N, C-alpha and C positions, 0 to 999 in steps of 0.2 A: 671558885666562880660558880654561882648558882645557875642551875639549868633554866633555860628560857622556856616558858609554856606558851601554847597557842592562845590561851586566855589573855596573857600579858600583851601579846602582839595585837590582838583584837581590841583590847582596852586602849592601847596607844593609838591605834588607827581611828577609834571612835572620837578621839579628841579633835580630829580634823573634820570640819563641816564643809561639804562640797557646796560651792556657791551657786551651782546650777540646779542641784537637787534640793538644796535647803536642809539636808540632813547628812549624817555620817554615812560612809560607804559600807559599813557593816550592816546597818539597818536597811540600807538600800539594796542589800544582797549583791553588791558589786565586787565583793572579795571572793574570788573563785579558787584560790589556793594559797595555803601558807605552809612552807616547808622550813623546818629548823634543823640545821646541821652544825652542832656546836655553837659557835658565836656568830654563825652566818644565817641570816633569815631571808628567805625569798618569798615575795608576796606577788600574787597575780591579781591584777585589777582589770575587770572588763566593764566598761561603761556602756550604758544603753543609748548614748547619743554621740554624735561626731565631735571629736575633741582634739584634732591634730595640733592646734595652737596652744593647747592647755596641758597636754600630756607631760611635758617636761617639768612644768611648774608643779603639777600634782605629784609626780614621782619624787621630786626633790622634797616637797612638804612631807610626804609619807616617810621618806627615808630618814628625815630629821626626827620624826616622831618615834619611829621604830628603833633607831640607834640611841635614843635616850633611855632605852630599857637597860637596866643593869645586866651585864653579861652578853649584850649584843655588840659585836665588833664591826659587823658589816651588814647593811640591809640592801637587798637587791629588789628593786620595784619594777615590775613589768606592767605597763599600762597599755591596754588596747581597747577598741570599741567594737561592739556588736549591736548595731542599731535595731531596736525592738519595734514591733508593730503595736500601735496603740489602739484602744477600743474605738469602735465606730458606732453608728446608729444601731439600735437593737435589732431591727429587721434586716440588716444588711451584713454581708461578709466582705472582708478585704479582697481586693482584686488580685489576680495572679500576677506575679512579678512586680507588685507595688506594695511596699510595706505601709506607707503613710501618705495620705493625701491632705494637703494644706490648701484651704480656699482663701484667696486674698480678695476682699470685697470692699466696696465703698457705697455710701448712700447716694452720692452724686458724682458726676464726672469731673475731670480736671483737677483732682486732688493728688495725683501722682501715684495712683494705685499700681499701674503697670510698672512704674519705676521701682516701687517698693517690692513688687513680686519678683522681678528679675534680679534685684540686688539680694533679696533673701535667698533665692535659689543659688546665686553665685557664692554667697557667704557659707551656705551649708556645704556646697561643693568644695570650697577652700578648706573646710574643716575635715574633709575626708569622706563625705557621704557621696553616694551615687544619686544624682538629682536629675529630674526632668521638669520641664515647664510646659503647661498646656494653656494656650491662648484661647480662652472661652469667650472672648469678646468678639462675637461673630460680626457685628455691625462695624466695629472699629478696631480690627486687629493691629497691634503695635509691636508685638514681640519680634517679628521678622526684622524690623528696622532697628530695634534696640539691641538685638543680638548680631546684627550685621549679616544676616543670612539671606542669600539669594538662590533662586532655583526652586525646583519642585522635588518633593520626596519620592524615593523609589518605592516600587511595589514588586516584591519577588514572586508573589503568587497571584497577582491581579485582584486580590480581595483585601489585603491589609497594606498598611503604609509603614515604611521604615522611618523612624524619627530623624529629623535633621540634627546635626551636632555643631555646637559652637561654644567656646570657652568651657569645655568639658561638661556641657549640659546637653541632655536629649530634649529636643523641642518639637512641638507640633502646633500648627496654627492654620486656620482657614486662609490666612494671608499667604501661605505657601502654595495654595491651589488656585489663586486668582491674581490678576494684576493688582499692583499696589493701589492704584487710584480707582479701581472698580468698586462701585457701591453695592452692598448686599441688601437688596430690596426684597426681604423675606418676611413672611408672617411668623408668628410665635412658634407653631408646631414644627416648621421647617428648621428654625433655629435650635430648638431643643433636640431634634433628631440629629442635626449636624454635630452638636456637642457630644452626644452619646457615641456617635460614630468616630469622632476624633479621639475620644477617650478609649473606646473598646477595640477599635480597628487599627490602632497603632501598636507596633511591636516594641513596647517598652522593654528595656533590658535590665532586669533585676534592680529596680529603683528602691532606694531607701526612702526617698521623698519625691512626690509629684506635687509641684506648686501649680495651682490653677488660678490663672488671672481672669477673674470674673468681670462681666460688664457691670456698670454702675446700676444701683437700684435694687429692688426686691421683686423682680418679675419672674417670667417663665423660666429663664435659665437658672436662677437661684433656686426656684422651687424644684426643678428637675434634679439639680445637684443634691439638694437635701433629701429628696425622696428615693433616688435611684443610685446615687454615688456614695460609697463608704468614705466619709470624711472624718479624719482624725481631729481636726480643729480648724478654726477660722481666725484670720487676722483682719481687722477693719482699719481702713486708712481714711483719715479725714484731715481737714485743715482747721485752723483756729476760729474761723468765722462762724457766727451763730447759726446761719442757715446750713452750713456743712455739718456742724455738730448735731443739729436737729435730725438731719438725714442719717447720720452715723448711728444715732440712737435707734432709729427705725430698723437699720440693718442689724444692730445688736439684738433687738427684741425678736427679729425674724429667726436668727440662729438659735435663740433660746427656745422658741416655740417648736423647732424641729429637732431639738436635742443634739445640736452640734456645739461643742464647747468653744467659746471665744478665748483664744490664747492671749490676745492683747489688742490694744488700739494704738495705732501709729499716728501721731500728730505731725503731719508733713508741712513744710513751708511755714514753720512757726517763727522763724527768725531769719532776717536778712542782714548779712555783714558786708558793708561796702568794701570792695576790693581796693579802693583808692585810699580811704581814710580810716577804715576799721570801725566806722559808726555802726552800731547795732540798731536795727529797726524791727519792731514786732508787727 
């Protein structure tokens, strides 16, 4: 039986293209250890993104590839995740205790931006990440209702706020500090100051991702976010109507101008399926 080499193992692993990275795990530098003991090969894989629901599938795929090598009787694949901090705007540094900030934006209201924001946060949490959500829509906070949170946040030192918790998410919103039906009749500078305070004066606890639910449009809040908050990427939410798409393009161009990468565009409410007859209506 021929001795198995590290190069053979790496070559076998390279045959598998990670669907989320778009390249093999050797090129992505996700292979952190290869140990060969006779016919037993142990491979350590550390992914840079949360992958709780994908680990078993990945481990089985790599096991099959490695065990196809002549001389390998058993392949032991250990898959874990260590979420990395991505680059932000050139003049800013990542915030303490927050690895990545994701901005969820829309050109106009009523397109389901807050729904997408909270579901994205919940999806990342379900995959094993530590996630927070900041409701930056000062005029119309909706995350307290969406997360089913009532009450006011605690303050241990009288200066900072403890995030509220629901569904394994750390959450903060101006809606926690006022009555649900109280209107926020504030001018722009007060709104931007409130956003900065909610972000910086909340005791976030070692977040992999902070999802920021922005107000609609391209105004003061968005400008403050782009200039003073280290954002890893933005997601734009729209609906299929021409007017909504026009406003979404404006939002896209705004993020391009301030060097915030747009990770994708979500077309919401694009299809209605009747629950009675199954008829599809666009």
